N, C-alpha and C positions, 0 to 999 in steps of 0.2 A: 527466642524464636528457634524453632526446630529446623535444622538443616536437612532438607529432604534428600539432597544428593548423598548425604552420609548415612541416611536412615537404612535400617535393616529390620527384618522380621526377627523377633526373638522368640524362640520356642523353648519353653521351660518344660523339662521332662524328667522321668525316671527311666533308666534303661530297660526295666522289666515290664513296663507299661505297654500293653497292646494298643491302647488308644493312641498313645504317644507315637509309637512306631508307625501306625497307620497314617496319622496326620503327617509325620515326617516324610513318608513315602509319597503322599499326595502333594506336599510342597515341592519335593524333588521332581515329581512328574510334571508339575506345572512350571518348572524352571525358575521358581522363585528363590532368590538368595535369602538365606536365613542363618542365624547363629543358634545352635542347639546348646542348651545349658542344663547340665545334670544337677538337679536340686539336692541330690544326696552328696555331691562333692563340693557344693558351693553354698554355705550357710546364708550368705547375702541373697542368693537367688531364691532360696526357700522362704526367706523373709519377704521378698518382693511378691512371691506367689501368694503367701498368706495375706498380704495387704490388699489383694483384690479378690480373694476367694473366701471371704468371710472367716478368716482365721485358719482355714484349712490348707493343706498342701495338695490341692487338687491339680492334677496334670492330665493332659497337656494344658498349659496356660500360655497364651500367645500375646505379645505386645507388638503393635504396629504404631509407632509414634505415640500419641496420647491414648490410643485405643487398647484396652485390656480385655481379653476374651478367655473365659474359663471353659475348657473342654469344647472348643469350637469345632465346627466342621470346616472343610475347605472353602465352602461358599461364603461363610462368615468371614474367614480370613481374607479371601479375595475382595469382598466388599470393603473391608477395612483398608486394604492396600489401595484400591481404587480411590478411596476417600482421602487417605492420609499419606500415601507414598506411591502415586501412580507411576513415577519414574522406575520403580522396581519391576513393573510389568514389561518394560522394554528391554530389561537386561537378560 
């Protein structure tokens, strides 16, 4: 069972990725707690991204509980948060 109170949004990125930085800014603006993971510095993170992105290292990739989203917009992330981690909206 997933512990929703301990859940966080995981944002997998590369620091030179404009799409990643834009989504990061939107998450910050929305006040959502998230953990940013640089796939260039963490081989396990790159493997996790490839596992949901058809073998590619497509970023940004976001995980919210069981939901994995490749190159999502903020609306898609918010929908996943409402579904899988609504307590994060109150933080």
